[in-house]
VMD Tcl script that builds the backbone (N, CA, C; Angstrom):
set m [mol new atoms 534]
animate dup $m
set s [atomselect $m all]
$s set {name element resname resid chain x y z} {
  {N N UNK 1 A 0.852 -1.161 0.014}
  {CA C UNK 1 A -0.041 0.013 -0.022}
  {C C UNK 1 A 0.877 1.262 0.000}
  {N N UNK 2 A 0.532 2.218 -0.854}
  {CA C UNK 2 A 1.363 3.391 -0.994}
  {C C UNK 2 A 1.280 4.258 0.242}
  {N N UNK 3 A 2.284 5.101 0.452}
  {CA C UNK 3 A 2.344 5.984 1.619}
  {C C UNK 3 A 1.134 6.996 1.612}
  {N N UNK 4 A 0.795 7.439 0.390}
  {CA C UNK 4 A -0.301 8.411 0.306}
  {C C UNK 4 A -1.608 7.760 0.755}
  {N N UNK 5 A -1.804 6.519 0.316}
  {CA C UNK 5 A -3.046 5.792 0.686}
  {C C UNK 5 A -3.123 5.593 2.181}
  {N N UNK 6 A -1.983 5.245 2.844}
  {CA C UNK 6 A -1.915 5.014 4.252}
  {C C UNK 6 A -2.243 6.315 4.977}
  {N N UNK 7 A -1.590 7.377 4.597}
  {CA C UNK 7 A -1.798 8.712 5.232}
  {C C UNK 7 A -3.250 9.135 5.039}
  {N N UNK 8 A -3.782 8.895 3.912}
  {CA C UNK 8 A -5.160 9.327 3.644}
  {C C UNK 8 A -6.092 8.556 4.571}
  {N N UNK 9 A -5.869 7.242 4.832}
  {CA C UNK 9 A -6.730 6.441 5.619}
  {C C UNK 9 A -6.710 6.946 7.063}
  {N N UNK 10 A -5.544 7.284 7.544}
  {CA C UNK 10 A -5.488 7.865 8.900}
  {C C UNK 10 A -6.163 9.217 8.964}
  {N N UNK 11 A -5.981 10.043 7.941}
  {CA C UNK 11 A -6.576 11.347 7.895}
  {C C UNK 11 A -8.112 11.247 7.874}
  {N N UNK 12 A -8.636 10.326 7.025}
  {CA C UNK 12 A -10.087 10.204 6.941}
  {C C UNK 12 A -10.655 9.688 8.223}
  {N N UNK 13 A -9.980 8.746 8.901}
  {CA C UNK 13 A -10.478 8.260 10.199}
  {C C UNK 13 A -10.494 9.371 11.240}
  {N N UNK 14 A -9.394 10.155 11.308}
  {CA C UNK 14 A -9.362 11.275 12.290}
  {C C UNK 14 A -10.386 12.361 11.910}
  {N N UNK 15 A -10.614 12.561 10.641}
  {CA C UNK 15 A -11.573 13.497 10.163}
  {C C UNK 15 A -13.042 13.146 10.592}
  {N N UNK 16 A -13.313 11.847 10.492}
  {CA C UNK 16 A -14.595 11.349 10.914}
  {C C UNK 16 A -14.859 11.594 12.409}
  {N N UNK 17 A -13.802 11.310 13.213}
  {CA C UNK 17 A -13.891 11.596 14.641}
  {C C UNK 17 A -14.103 13.053 14.887}
  {N N UNK 18 A -13.350 13.866 14.215}
  {CA C UNK 18 A -13.503 15.363 14.378}
  {C C UNK 18 A -14.862 15.861 14.017}
  {N N UNK 19 A -15.439 15.221 12.957}
  {CA C UNK 19 A -16.704 15.645 12.456}
  {C C UNK 19 A -17.806 15.243 13.500}
  {N N UNK 20 A -17.722 14.062 14.037}
  {CA C UNK 20 A -18.590 13.543 15.026}
  {C C UNK 20 A -18.611 14.424 16.307}
  {N N UNK 21 A -17.399 14.872 16.709}
  {CA C UNK 21 A -17.311 15.586 17.927}
  {C C UNK 21 A -17.315 17.105 17.637}
  {N N UNK 22 A -17.538 17.479 16.383}
  {CA C UNK 22 A -17.631 18.931 15.962}
  {C C UNK 22 A -16.286 19.646 16.353}
  {N N UNK 23 A -15.209 19.060 16.034}
  {CA C UNK 23 A -13.845 19.647 16.368}
  {C C UNK 23 A -12.997 19.804 15.121}
  {N N UNK 24 A -13.570 19.941 13.936}
  {CA C UNK 24 A -12.785 19.976 12.742}
  {C C UNK 24 A -11.774 21.126 12.794}
  {N N UNK 25 A -12.212 22.356 13.107}
  {CA C UNK 25 A -11.339 23.510 13.107}
  {C C UNK 25 A -10.196 23.348 14.138}
  {N N UNK 26 A -10.519 22.849 15.279}
  {CA C UNK 26 A -9.524 22.733 16.366}
  {C C UNK 26 A -8.489 21.718 15.974}
  {N N UNK 27 A -8.943 20.482 15.454}
  {CA C UNK 27 A -7.958 19.502 15.037}
  {C C UNK 27 A -7.131 19.936 13.797}
  {N N UNK 28 A -7.713 20.742 12.973}
  {CA C UNK 28 A -6.974 21.214 11.850}
  {C C UNK 28 A -5.843 22.148 12.352}
  {N N UNK 29 A -6.089 22.968 13.255}
  {CA C UNK 29 A -5.056 23.865 13.863}
  {C C UNK 29 A -3.999 22.966 14.521}
  {N N UNK 30 A -4.388 21.999 15.244}
  {CA C UNK 30 A -3.460 21.127 15.972}
  {C C UNK 30 A -2.607 20.419 14.945}
  {N N UNK 31 A -3.211 19.908 13.843}
  {CA C UNK 31 A -2.412 19.157 12.838}
  {C C UNK 31 A -1.434 20.052 12.051}
  {N N UNK 32 A -1.836 21.319 11.993}
  {CA C UNK 32 A -0.834 22.234 11.339}
  {C C UNK 32 A 0.394 22.335 12.246}
  {N N UNK 33 A 0.196 22.316 13.560}
  {CA C UNK 33 A 1.361 22.301 14.498}
  {C C UNK 33 A 2.145 21.061 14.344}
  {N N UNK 34 A 1.484 19.903 14.336}
  {CA C UNK 34 A 2.143 18.620 14.198}
  {C C UNK 34 A 2.926 18.590 12.866}
  {N N UNK 35 A 2.301 19.044 11.827}
  {CA C UNK 35 A 2.940 19.046 10.511}
  {C C UNK 35 A 4.282 19.898 10.535}
  {N N UNK 36 A 4.179 21.076 11.171}
  {CA C UNK 36 A 5.342 21.937 11.302}
  {C C UNK 36 A 6.468 21.229 12.075}
  {N N UNK 37 A 6.064 20.580 13.258}
  {CA C UNK 37 A 7.058 19.958 14.093}
  {C C UNK 37 A 7.761 18.813 13.310}
  {N N UNK 38 A 6.937 17.944 12.676}
  {CA C UNK 38 A 7.471 16.827 11.955}
  {C C UNK 38 A 8.204 17.195 10.749}
  {N N UNK 39 A 7.971 18.432 10.226}
  {CA C UNK 39 A 8.741 18.890 9.015}
  {C C UNK 39 A 10.102 19.490 9.435}
  {N N UNK 40 A 10.133 20.188 10.568}
  {CA C UNK 40 A 11.318 20.927 10.935}
  {C C UNK 40 A 12.161 20.360 12.005}
  {N N UNK 41 A 11.682 19.473 12.814}
  {CA C UNK 41 A 12.463 18.952 13.946}
  {C C UNK 41 A 13.114 17.589 13.563}
  {N N UNK 42 A 14.308 17.709 13.114}
  {CA C UNK 42 A 15.066 16.462 12.656}
  {C C UNK 42 A 15.406 15.580 13.877}
  {N N UNK 43 A 15.738 16.215 15.014}
  {CA C UNK 43 A 16.069 15.375 16.219}
  {C C UNK 43 A 14.901 14.546 16.634}
  {N N UNK 44 A 13.689 15.056 16.564}
  {CA C UNK 44 A 12.501 14.263 16.935}
  {C C UNK 44 A 12.384 13.042 15.943}
  {N N UNK 45 A 12.543 13.319 14.656}
  {CA C UNK 45 A 12.436 12.276 13.643}
  {C C UNK 45 A 13.490 11.202 13.849}
  {N N UNK 46 A 14.682 11.602 14.142}
  {CA C UNK 46 A 15.731 10.594 14.361}
  {C C UNK 46 A 15.520 9.877 15.563}
  {N N UNK 47 A 15.019 10.447 16.670}
  {CA C UNK 47 A 14.687 9.704 17.912}
  {C C UNK 47 A 13.571 8.663 17.648}
  {N N UNK 48 A 12.560 9.103 16.955}
  {CA C UNK 48 A 11.430 8.205 16.657}
  {C C UNK 48 A 11.858 7.065 15.703}
  {N N UNK 49 A 12.816 7.313 14.844}
  {CA C UNK 49 A 13.261 6.268 13.889}
  {C C UNK 49 A 14.334 5.347 14.474}
  {N N UNK 50 A 14.911 5.761 15.604}
  {CA C UNK 50 A 15.995 4.967 16.173}
  {C C UNK 50 A 15.457 3.591 16.610}
  {N N UNK 51 A 16.150 2.509 16.162}
  {CA C UNK 51 A 15.643 1.185 16.446}
  {C C UNK 51 A 15.787 0.798 17.950}
  {N N UNK 52 A 16.637 1.382 18.699}
  {CA C UNK 52 A 16.777 1.006 20.066}
  {C C UNK 52 A 15.860 1.705 21.058}
  {N N UNK 53 A 15.129 2.723 20.541}
  {CA C UNK 53 A 14.179 3.433 21.378}
  {C C UNK 53 A 12.918 2.530 21.554}
  {N N UNK 54 A 12.515 2.402 22.831}
  {CA C UNK 54 A 11.404 1.590 23.136}
  {C C UNK 54 A 10.055 2.292 22.836}
  {N N UNK 55 A 9.039 1.485 22.721}
  {CA C UNK 55 A 7.707 2.017 22.461}
  {C C UNK 55 A 7.248 3.033 23.577}
  {N N UNK 56 A 7.654 2.667 24.807}
  {CA C UNK 56 A 7.303 3.545 25.939}
  {C C UNK 56 A 7.997 4.865 25.878}
  {N N UNK 57 A 9.282 4.865 25.464}
  {CA C UNK 57 A 10.096 6.066 25.326}
  {C C UNK 57 A 9.464 6.947 24.278}
  {N N UNK 58 A 9.109 6.348 23.127}
  {CA C UNK 58 A 8.555 7.157 22.108}
  {C C UNK 58 A 7.127 7.734 22.478}
  {N N UNK 59 A 6.366 6.920 23.167}
  {CA C UNK 59 A 5.074 7.344 23.711}
  {C C UNK 59 A 5.191 8.556 24.647}
  {N N UNK 60 A 6.142 8.455 25.549}
  {CA C UNK 60 A 6.394 9.504 26.474}
  {C C UNK 60 A 6.775 10.799 25.798}
  {N N UNK 61 A 7.616 10.658 24.793}
  {CA C UNK 61 A 8.046 11.830 23.966}
  {C C UNK 61 A 6.886 12.478 23.267}
  {N N UNK 62 A 6.081 11.679 22.629}
  {CA C UNK 62 A 4.900 12.175 21.909}
  {C C UNK 62 A 3.939 12.849 22.930}
  {N N UNK 63 A 3.687 12.210 24.031}
  {CA C UNK 63 A 2.812 12.754 25.013}
  {C C UNK 63 A 3.334 14.108 25.578}
  {N N UNK 64 A 4.615 14.191 25.831}
  {CA C UNK 64 A 5.192 15.472 26.354}
  {C C UNK 64 A 5.284 16.538 25.270}
  {N N UNK 65 A 5.643 16.124 24.056}
  {CA C UNK 65 A 5.797 17.124 22.987}
  {C C UNK 65 A 4.444 17.698 22.534}
  {N N UNK 66 A 3.434 16.863 22.588}
  {CA C UNK 66 A 2.108 17.307 22.102}
  {C C UNK 66 A 1.048 17.343 23.238}
  {N N UNK 67 A 1.525 17.646 24.457}
  {CA C UNK 67 A 0.650 17.638 25.604}
  {C C UNK 67 A -0.515 18.612 25.506}
  {N N UNK 68 A -0.362 19.668 24.787}
  {CA C UNK 68 A -1.396 20.692 24.739}
  {C C UNK 68 A -2.454 20.302 23.635}
  {N N UNK 69 A -2.192 19.271 22.876}
  {CA C UNK 69 A -3.089 18.932 21.766}
  {C C UNK 69 A -4.144 17.895 22.317}
  {N N UNK 70 A -5.183 17.734 21.515}
  {CA C UNK 70 A -6.257 16.820 21.862}
  {C C UNK 70 A -5.791 15.393 21.885}
  {N N UNK 71 A -6.505 14.571 22.620}
  {CA C UNK 71 A -6.122 13.150 22.748}
  {C C UNK 71 A -6.270 12.474 21.377}
  {N N UNK 72 A -7.245 12.887 20.589}
  {CA C UNK 72 A -7.429 12.309 19.227}
  {C C UNK 72 A -6.216 12.466 18.338}
  {N N UNK 73 A -5.631 13.646 18.398}
  {CA C UNK 73 A -4.424 13.939 17.640}
  {C C UNK 73 A -3.257 13.191 18.171}
  {N N UNK 74 A -3.068 13.229 19.510}
  {CA C UNK 74 A -1.980 12.516 20.178}
  {C C UNK 74 A -2.062 11.035 19.858}
  {N N UNK 75 A -3.267 10.439 19.999}
  {CA C UNK 75 A -3.409 8.976 19.798}
  {C C UNK 75 A -3.131 8.634 18.314}
  {N N UNK 76 A -3.545 9.456 17.393}
  {CA C UNK 76 A -3.315 9.167 15.981}
  {C C UNK 76 A -1.816 9.193 15.669}
  {N N UNK 77 A -1.135 10.244 16.163}
  {CA C UNK 77 A 0.296 10.303 15.947}
  {C C UNK 77 A 1.053 9.154 16.618}
  {N N UNK 78 A 0.678 8.826 17.796}
  {CA C UNK 78 A 1.231 7.731 18.521}
  {C C UNK 78 A 1.039 6.423 17.830}
  {N N UNK 79 A -0.166 6.162 17.308}
  {CA C UNK 79 A -0.466 4.941 16.585}
  {C C UNK 79 A 0.357 4.857 15.313}
  {N N UNK 80 A 0.568 5.975 14.610}
  {CA C UNK 80 A 1.422 5.983 13.414}
  {C C UNK 80 A 2.833 5.698 13.748}
  {N N UNK 81 A 3.342 6.233 14.863}
  {CA C UNK 81 A 4.729 5.998 15.273}
  {C C UNK 81 A 4.866 4.523 15.704}
  {N N UNK 82 A 3.911 4.035 16.444}
  {CA C UNK 82 A 3.972 2.555 16.803}
  {C C UNK 82 A 4.057 1.664 15.662}
  {N N UNK 83 A 3.295 2.035 14.620}
  {CA C UNK 83 A 3.233 1.170 13.417}
  {C C UNK 83 A 4.311 1.530 12.368}
  {N N UNK 84 A 5.290 2.231 12.835}
  {CA C UNK 84 A 6.483 2.605 11.983}
  {C C UNK 84 A 6.016 3.369 10.736}
  {N N UNK 85 A 5.090 4.318 10.920}
  {CA C UNK 85 A 4.604 5.156 9.864}
  {C C UNK 85 A 4.934 6.669 10.146}
  {N N UNK 86 A 6.045 6.880 10.807}
  {CA C UNK 86 A 6.473 8.195 11.157}
  {C C UNK 86 A 6.620 9.058 9.935}
  {N N UNK 87 A 7.110 8.491 8.826}
  {CA C UNK 87 A 7.314 9.233 7.656}
  {C C UNK 87 A 6.037 9.779 7.021}
  {N N UNK 88 A 4.874 9.112 7.391}
  {CA C UNK 88 A 3.627 9.530 6.801}
  {C C UNK 88 A 2.844 10.542 7.631}
  {N N UNK 89 A 3.375 10.917 8.770}
  {CA C UNK 89 A 2.632 11.893 9.711}
  {C C UNK 89 A 2.365 13.187 9.001}
  {N N UNK 90 A 3.339 13.710 8.328}
  {CA C UNK 90 A 3.149 15.022 7.695}
  {C C UNK 90 A 2.109 14.886 6.510}
  {N N UNK 91 A 2.215 13.791 5.770}
  {CA C UNK 91 A 1.221 13.545 4.693}
  {C C UNK 91 A -0.215 13.470 5.259}
  {N N UNK 92 A -0.293 12.777 6.360}
  {CA C UNK 92 A -1.608 12.575 7.047}
  {C C UNK 92 A -2.176 13.930 7.485}
  {N N UNK 93 A -1.267 14.765 8.086}
  {CA C UNK 93 A -1.729 16.075 8.504}
  {C C UNK 93 A -2.148 16.908 7.319}
  {N N UNK 94 A -1.438 16.850 6.266}
  {CA C UNK 94 A -1.831 17.630 5.021}
  {C C UNK 94 A -3.170 17.154 4.433}
  {N N UNK 95 A -3.297 15.806 4.437}
  {CA C UNK 95 A -4.603 15.252 3.918}
  {C C UNK 95 A -5.726 15.714 4.834}
  {N N UNK 96 A -5.573 15.742 6.094}
  {CA C UNK 96 A -6.628 16.140 7.066}
  {C C UNK 96 A -6.931 17.637 6.779}
  {N N UNK 97 A -5.956 18.448 6.620}
  {CA C UNK 97 A -6.111 19.876 6.346}
  {C C UNK 97 A -6.893 20.073 5.083}
  {N N UNK 98 A -6.606 19.308 4.007}
  {CA C UNK 98 A -7.335 19.364 2.751}
  {C C UNK 98 A -8.802 18.976 2.981}
  {N N UNK 99 A -9.041 17.970 3.800}
  {CA C UNK 99 A -10.395 17.517 4.069}
  {C C UNK 99 A -11.168 18.647 4.794}
  {N N UNK 100 A -10.499 19.214 5.789}
  {CA C UNK 100 A -11.113 20.279 6.574}
  {C C UNK 100 A -11.374 21.483 5.708}
  {N N UNK 101 A -10.411 21.847 4.803}
  {CA C UNK 101 A -10.633 22.963 3.892}
  {C C UNK 101 A -11.834 22.710 2.943}
  {N N UNK 102 A -11.992 21.502 2.509}
  {CA C UNK 102 A -13.126 21.141 1.646}
  {C C UNK 102 A -14.417 21.254 2.402}
  {N N UNK 103 A -14.429 20.776 3.578}
  {CA C UNK 103 A -15.588 20.845 4.444}
  {C C UNK 103 A -16.047 22.330 4.710}
  {N N UNK 104 A -15.002 23.183 4.898}
  {CA C UNK 104 A -15.295 24.551 5.281}
  {C C UNK 104 A -15.360 25.469 4.041}
  {N N UNK 105 A -15.163 24.914 2.835}
  {CA C UNK 105 A -15.099 25.692 1.588}
  {C C UNK 105 A -13.992 26.771 1.617}
  {N N UNK 106 A -12.833 26.348 2.046}
  {CA C UNK 106 A -11.720 27.264 2.203}
  {C C UNK 106 A -10.533 26.642 1.410}
  {N N UNK 107 A -9.645 27.543 0.854}
  {CA C UNK 107 A -8.486 27.072 0.192}
  {C C UNK 107 A -7.279 27.802 0.761}
  {N N UNK 108 A -6.146 27.133 0.814}
  {CA C UNK 108 A -4.929 27.829 1.239}
  {C C UNK 108 A -4.299 28.524 -0.009}
  {N N UNK 109 A -3.824 29.721 0.162}
  {CA C UNK 109 A -3.213 30.479 -0.942}
  {C C UNK 109 A -2.033 31.173 -0.421}
  {N N UNK 110 A -1.042 31.255 -1.298}
  {CA C UNK 110 A 0.193 32.038 -1.001}
  {C C UNK 110 A 0.240 33.243 -1.960}
  {N N UNK 111 A 0.293 34.447 -1.404}
  {CA C UNK 111 A 0.347 35.630 -2.224}
  {C C UNK 111 A 1.757 36.229 -2.142}
  {N N UNK 112 A 2.390 36.485 -3.217}
  {CA C UNK 112 A 3.699 37.060 -3.306}
  {C C UNK 112 A 3.530 38.537 -3.677}
  {N N UNK 113 A 4.048 39.455 -2.866}
  {CA C UNK 113 A 3.995 40.877 -3.117}
  {C C UNK 113 A 5.313 41.561 -2.823}
  {N N UNK 114 A 5.418 42.784 -3.291}
  {CA C UNK 114 A 6.707 43.530 -3.002}
  {C C UNK 114 A 6.733 44.036 -1.571}
  {N N UNK 115 A 5.514 44.259 -0.974}
  {CA C UNK 115 A 5.440 44.699 0.416}
  {C C UNK 115 A 4.315 43.887 1.113}
  {N N UNK 116 A 4.320 43.863 2.394}
  {CA C UNK 116 A 3.268 43.163 3.114}
  {C C UNK 116 A 1.888 43.728 2.829}
  {N N UNK 117 A 0.908 42.889 2.667}
  {CA C UNK 117 A -0.464 43.344 2.394}
  {C C UNK 117 A -1.145 43.776 3.713}
  {N N UNK 118 A -1.954 44.821 3.607}
  {CA C UNK 118 A -2.730 45.221 4.797}
  {C C UNK 118 A -3.925 44.188 5.004}
  {N N UNK 119 A -4.575 44.311 6.092}
  {CA C UNK 119 A -5.676 43.379 6.396}
  {C C UNK 119 A -6.797 43.607 5.370}
  {N N UNK 120 A -7.045 44.822 4.957}
  {CA C UNK 120 A -8.066 45.147 3.948}
  {C C UNK 120 A -7.769 44.544 2.664}
  {N N UNK 121 A -6.469 44.673 2.254}
  {CA C UNK 121 A -6.010 44.078 0.961}
  {C C UNK 121 A -6.097 42.564 0.967}
  {N N UNK 122 A -5.728 41.946 2.094}
  {CA C UNK 122 A -5.881 40.475 2.222}
  {C C UNK 122 A -7.332 40.054 2.047}
  {N N UNK 123 A -8.228 40.784 2.721}
  {CA C UNK 123 A -9.681 40.459 2.587}
  {C C UNK 123 A -10.206 40.673 1.119}
  {N N UNK 124 A -9.683 41.695 0.433}
  {CA C UNK 124 A -10.093 41.940 -0.947}
  {C C UNK 124 A -9.566 40.830 -1.841}
  {N N UNK 125 A -8.333 40.463 -1.665}
  {CA C UNK 125 A -7.752 39.381 -2.532}
  {C C UNK 125 A -8.541 38.070 -2.227}
  {N N UNK 126 A -8.756 37.773 -0.977}
  {CA C UNK 126 A -9.482 36.576 -0.577}
  {C C UNK 126 A -10.839 36.479 -1.218}
  {N N UNK 127 A -11.614 37.533 -1.046}
  {CA C UNK 127 A -12.985 37.513 -1.580}
  {C C UNK 127 A -12.955 37.406 -3.113}
  {N N UNK 128 A -12.087 38.112 -3.747}
  {CA C UNK 128 A -12.040 38.158 -5.230}
  {C C UNK 128 A -11.680 36.774 -5.793}
  {N N UNK 129 A -10.584 36.205 -5.230}
  {CA C UNK 129 A -10.076 34.911 -5.828}
  {C C UNK 129 A -10.888 33.725 -5.306}
  {N N UNK 130 A -11.469 33.821 -4.156}
  {CA C UNK 130 A -12.296 32.743 -3.621}
  {C C UNK 130 A -13.442 32.462 -4.557}
  {N N UNK 131 A -14.074 33.555 -5.043}
  {CA C UNK 131 A -15.185 33.436 -5.947}
  {C C UNK 131 A -14.769 32.757 -7.235}
  {N N UNK 132 A -13.583 33.094 -7.746}
  {CA C UNK 132 A -13.088 32.500 -8.973}
  {C C UNK 132 A -12.897 30.992 -8.894}
  {N N UNK 133 A -12.533 30.445 -7.754}
  {CA C UNK 133 A -12.269 29.042 -7.625}
  {C C UNK 133 A -13.382 28.295 -6.931}
  {N N UNK 134 A -14.460 28.988 -6.678}
  {CA C UNK 134 A -15.647 28.352 -6.111}
  {C C UNK 134 A -15.519 28.054 -4.595}
  {N N UNK 135 A -14.802 28.836 -3.894}
  {CA C UNK 135 A -14.640 28.655 -2.455}
  {C C UNK 135 A -15.284 29.836 -1.745}
  {N N UNK 136 A -15.538 29.649 -0.470}
  {CA C UNK 136 A -16.160 30.753 0.327}
  {C C UNK 136 A -15.081 31.711 0.799}
  {N N UNK 137 A -13.837 31.206 1.037}
  {CA C UNK 137 A -12.839 31.987 1.664}
  {C C UNK 137 A -11.429 31.497 1.263}
  {N N UNK 138 A -10.432 32.303 1.357}
  {CA C UNK 138 A -9.023 31.899 1.194}
  {C C UNK 138 A -8.308 32.144 2.452}
  {N N UNK 139 A -7.397 31.190 2.835}
  {CA C UNK 139 A -6.500 31.379 3.975}
  {C C UNK 139 A -5.232 31.771 3.370}
  {N N UNK 140 A -4.875 33.081 3.520}
  {CA C UNK 140 A -3.689 33.604 2.695}
  {C C UNK 140 A -2.467 33.697 3.558}
  {N N UNK 141 A -1.367 33.288 2.956}
  {CA C UNK 141 A -0.048 33.460 3.518}
  {C C UNK 141 A 0.612 34.509 2.609}
  {N N UNK 142 A 1.049 35.584 3.120}
  {CA C UNK 142 A 1.640 36.676 2.385}
  {C C UNK 142 A 3.185 36.593 2.462}
  {N N UNK 143 A 3.862 36.470 1.319}
  {CA C UNK 143 A 5.297 36.391 1.265}
  {C C UNK 143 A 5.773 37.647 0.463}
  {N N UNK 144 A 6.654 38.408 1.136}
  {CA C UNK 144 A 7.225 39.595 0.372}
  {C C UNK 144 A 8.383 39.115 -0.419}
  {N N UNK 145 A 8.422 39.529 -1.682}
  {CA C UNK 145 A 9.467 39.168 -2.653}
  {C C UNK 145 A 9.962 40.394 -3.275}
  {N N UNK 146 A 11.269 40.784 -3.009}
  {CA C UNK 146 A 11.785 41.985 -3.559}
  {C C UNK 146 A 12.023 41.935 -5.060}
  {N N UNK 147 A 11.906 40.818 -5.677}
  {CA C UNK 147 A 12.049 40.677 -7.158}
  {C C UNK 147 A 10.863 41.073 -7.860}
  {N N UNK 148 A 9.714 41.219 -7.199}
  {CA C UNK 148 A 8.487 41.686 -7.828}
  {C C UNK 148 A 8.517 43.212 -7.901}
  {N N UNK 149 A 8.294 43.699 -9.132}
  {CA C UNK 149 A 8.374 45.152 -9.261}
  {C C UNK 149 A 7.047 45.805 -8.806}
  {N N UNK 150 A 5.917 45.084 -8.991}
  {CA C UNK 150 A 4.646 45.616 -8.605}
  {C C UNK 150 A 3.574 44.626 -8.884}
  {N N UNK 151 A 2.399 44.678 -8.399}
  {CA C UNK 151 A 1.375 43.713 -8.534}
  {C C UNK 151 A 1.505 42.569 -7.579}
  {N N UNK 152 A 0.700 41.534 -7.834}
  {CA C UNK 152 A 0.735 40.320 -6.987}
  {C C UNK 152 A 0.849 39.084 -7.802}
  {N N UNK 153 A 1.332 38.070 -7.163}
  {CA C UNK 153 A 1.330 36.685 -7.718}
  {C C UNK 153 A 0.695 35.789 -6.675}
  {N N UNK 154 A -0.323 35.072 -7.077}
  {CA C UNK 154 A -1.107 34.233 -6.182}
  {C C UNK 154 A -1.011 32.827 -6.550}
  {N N UNK 155 A -0.744 31.937 -5.605}
  {CA C UNK 155 A -0.711 30.452 -5.821}
  {C C UNK 155 A -1.737 29.818 -4.987}
  {N N UNK 156 A -2.661 29.083 -5.614}
  {CA C UNK 156 A -3.654 28.311 -4.920}
  {C C UNK 156 A -3.508 26.843 -5.423}
  {N N UNK 157 A -3.003 25.995 -4.556}
  {CA C UNK 157 A -2.731 24.654 -4.988}
  {C C UNK 157 A -1.681 24.680 -6.079}
  {N N UNK 158 A -2.024 24.122 -7.263}
  {CA C UNK 158 A -1.051 24.081 -8.363}
  {C C UNK 158 A -1.397 25.193 -9.436}
  {N N UNK 159 A -2.356 26.086 -9.060}
  {CA C UNK 159 A -2.684 27.137 -9.972}
  {C C UNK 159 A -1.989 28.380 -9.597}
  {N N UNK 160 A -1.482 29.131 -10.539}
  {CA C UNK 160 A -0.723 30.365 -10.308}
  {C C UNK 160 A -1.441 31.528 -11.096}
  {N N UNK 161 A -1.803 32.587 -10.404}
  {CA C UNK 161 A -2.345 33.733 -11.033}
  {C C UNK 161 A -1.255 34.842 -10.940}
  {N N UNK 162 A -0.710 35.192 -12.105}
  {CA C UNK 162 A 0.436 36.165 -12.091}
  {C C UNK 162 A -0.074 37.502 -12.587}
  {N N UNK 163 A -0.236 38.392 -11.631}
  {CA C UNK 163 A -0.615 39.771 -12.010}
  {C C UNK 163 A 0.488 40.744 -11.724}
  {N N UNK 164 A 1.748 40.218 -11.746}
  {CA C UNK 164 A 2.862 41.084 -11.507}
  {C C UNK 164 A 3.246 41.841 -12.766}
  {N N UNK 165 A 3.941 42.934 -12.630}
  {CA C UNK 165 A 4.361 43.768 -13.818}
  {C C UNK 165 A 5.273 42.897 -14.720}
  {N N UNK 166 A 6.241 42.218 -14.109}
  {CA C UNK 166 A 7.170 41.371 -14.880}
  {C C UNK 166 A 6.381 40.259 -15.600}
  {N N UNK 167 A 5.425 39.675 -14.940}
  {CA C UNK 167 A 4.542 38.708 -15.588}
  {C C UNK 167 A 3.819 39.200 -16.803}
  {N N UNK 168 A 3.282 40.426 -16.615}
  {CA C UNK 168 A 2.524 41.027 -17.785}
  {C C UNK 168 A 3.472 41.362 -18.866}
  {N N UNK 169 A 4.678 41.871 -18.564}
  {CA C UNK 169 A 5.660 42.162 -19.595}
  {C C UNK 169 A 6.096 40.895 -20.363}
  {N N UNK 170 A 6.308 39.772 -19.612}
  {CA C UNK 170 A 6.638 38.518 -20.267}
  {C C UNK 170 A 5.589 38.065 -21.216}
  {N N UNK 171 A 4.283 38.134 -20.760}
  {CA C UNK 171 A 3.137 37.749 -21.658}
  {C C UNK 171 A 3.105 38.653 -22.902}
  {N N UNK 172 A 3.239 39.979 -22.679}
  {CA C UNK 172 A 3.255 40.925 -23.843}
  {C C UNK 172 A 4.386 40.559 -24.841}
  {N N UNK 173 A 5.553 40.292 -24.272}
  {CA C UNK 173 A 6.670 39.978 -25.119}
  {C C UNK 173 A 6.439 38.703 -25.967}
  {N N UNK 174 A 5.826 37.703 -25.321}
  {CA C UNK 174 A 5.513 36.480 -26.062}
  {C C UNK 174 A 4.466 36.710 -27.137}
  {N N UNK 175 A 3.528 37.605 -26.804}
  {CA C UNK 175 A 2.485 37.922 -27.852}
  {C C UNK 175 A 3.152 38.645 -29.043}
  {N N UNK 176 A 3.977 39.568 -28.768}
  {CA C UNK 176 A 4.677 40.339 -29.864}
  {C C UNK 176 A 5.522 39.455 -30.713}
  {N N UNK 177 A 6.306 38.526 -29.995}
  {CA C UNK 177 A 7.259 37.624 -30.706}
  {C C UNK 177 A 6.514 36.485 -31.376}
  {N N UNK 178 A 5.403 35.991 -30.866}
  {CA C UNK 178 A 4.712 34.818 -31.315}
  {C C UNK 178 A 3.639 35.180 -32.212}
}
mol reanalyze $m
mol bondsrecalc $m
mol representation Tube
mol addrep $m
């Protein structure tokens, strides 16, 4: 069974629990934290992957590291670690986040601008592009990029909307040459 399938099965099971308990948004936020920890903390990953570490030691570490998180998330992560599925924890978290986004009609978007967007601008971009992709709202991450001369570049999933000046100049150049 592929890693994606395994991660998706854990995510779907956890999502069903979250839906039954009406905790989708809470567990989504908790899994964003788990995803960040498992992505950035190499010491944790090497500890969990070490063959001489006992199940109890790993359980204690998970319980201490994620003490502030719900028991559902802790138990899911612990179950995956016990079953030697540590490598799929981030994929499971991402799958859960996608399920929660779908349930809430939200999409994650990255906006590249020359300067940080104001709250009003973030709301305007969110409402404008959410309607284009059939979502109610966008969860925007704003990244400042000094290479952008002006305008914005927005990435939603694998779609890119390039409204930057350099993007427009590139398209104009291709039209004139092609």
